[in-house]
C-alpha positions in Angstrom: 126.8 85.0 90.1 126.5 84.6 86.1 126.7 81.6 84.5 127.3 81.5 80.1 126.9 85.3 80.3 123.6 85.7 82.3 122.5 86.6 85.0 119.3 87.0 86.7 117.1 89.0 87.2 116.8 88.5 90.1 117.8 86.3 93.2 118.4 82.6 92.4 117.4 81.6 96.1 113.7 83.1 96.1 113.9 81.9 91.3 114.4 78.0 92.9 111.9 78.2 95.4 109.2 79.7 93.3 110.6 77.6 90.6 109.8 74.9 92.5 106.7 76.1 94.5 105.0 76.5 91.0 106.2 72.6 90.0 104.6 71.4 93.0 101.5 73.8 93.5 100.4 71.9 89.9 101.4 68.6 89.8 99.6 67.7 93.4 96.6 69.8 92.0 97.1 67.5 89.2 97.4 64.0 91.0 93.8 65.3 93.6 91.6 65.9 90.6 89.2 63.8 89.9 88.9 62.7 86.5 92.1 64.3 85.5 92.2 68.1 84.2 95.0 66.6 81.7 96.7 64.0 80.0 100.5 63.8 82.1 102.1 64.9 78.6 99.8 67.8 77.9 99.9 69.1 81.6 104.3 68.0 82.5 103.4 69.8 77.9 102.7 73.5 79.6 104.7 73.7 82.6 108.1 73.3 80.5 106.1 75.8 77.7 105.9 77.9 81.2 109.2 77.0 82.3 111.1 78.3 79.3 109.0 81.0 78.3 107.2 82.9 81.4 104.7 83.9 83.0 104.3 87.2 80.7 104.2 84.6 77.9 101.1 81.9 79.1 99.3 84.7 79.7 99.1 86.1 76.2 101.2 88.4 76.2 103.9 88.7 73.1 106.7 90.2 73.1 109.0 91.7 76.1 107.0 92.7 79.4 107.2 96.2 79.1 110.0 97.7 81.6 109.1 98.8 84.9 109.6 102.0 86.5 
């Protein structure tokens, strides 16, 4: 399946479940923490950055992830 000339690199089913699971895990952690570890806006910004830029970027790496062999 391609959308606007983009073809997912992994199954869309896996991608959707991973994204939703990630969002729910962070939201649950944030709601259960007393005191809150950060403001809601900061948590939202971090989740948006993670969604848009990915884990490679979030871990501090620059550029594209190395190619798999």
